[in-house]
N, C-alpha and C positions, 0 to 999 in steps of 0.2 A: 310910500318911498321910505325905507328904515334910514336911521342914522348912523353913520360910523364912527368907531371910536375915535379918530381925528377931530370928527365934527362936534362930537360930545364934549371932546377935551377943549377944543376951540370956545366953544360956547361959556364953559365954567371958567376957564381962565379970563376971558373977556371982562367977566363980573368980578372975579376972585384972582387978579394977577400973581398973585405969590403962591397959588395954590400947586401942590403936588399930588398928582391924581393917578392913580391906578385903577383902571376898566378892564373887566374881564367880560367876554361874551358868554354868557351862561349854557347858552341853547345852541350855540352855532349858528344863529337865524338872523345876528344884526338886529335883535328886536328886544332881547332880553339881557339886561346887562349888570353888573354889580359895579358899584365904583368906590374906592376908598379915596377921601380927599383929606390933605392936611393943610391948614392956612392959619396964620396968625389974626386974620379976620374972624376966627370963630372962637378966640380968647375970650373968655367970661361971657359967653352966650349959653344957652340952654339947647341939649340937642335938638328941640322941636325948632328954634331959631335959625341954628345951623343948617339944618335940613332946609327950611324955608329958604335961605339963601342961595343953596344951590336949585331948588326948584325955580325960583326966579331968575336965575341964570339961563335955564332952559327954555323959559318962556312957554308959548303955546305950541313950541316941541313935542313937550312932555304930554302922554295920553293921546298924539296924532303920530309924527314919525317916529317918536320913541315910546314904545308900548309899555316897557317895564324897567325900572332901575331901582334896585336895591342899593341905598345910599351908607355908607359908615365914615363918618366925620370924625376929625382929630384935631386938637388945638397943636399949634405949633408954637413950641416955648422959643 
């Protein structure tokens, strides 16, 4: 069962409450998404650390219900 954009958004905001999130369904299949996430939590973290926070928020859903997610993170000043 694939995850909806709302479910992905809810998972991320549960861990990163101030996140501003834009998600696009790349293939129209509810399985391949791109996400742009902006948050103060990312300030002073490397891109790898920022992405790890996002993947952690998705937990075991990533790679299972959520097949592919391209992540772009941005610090919120």
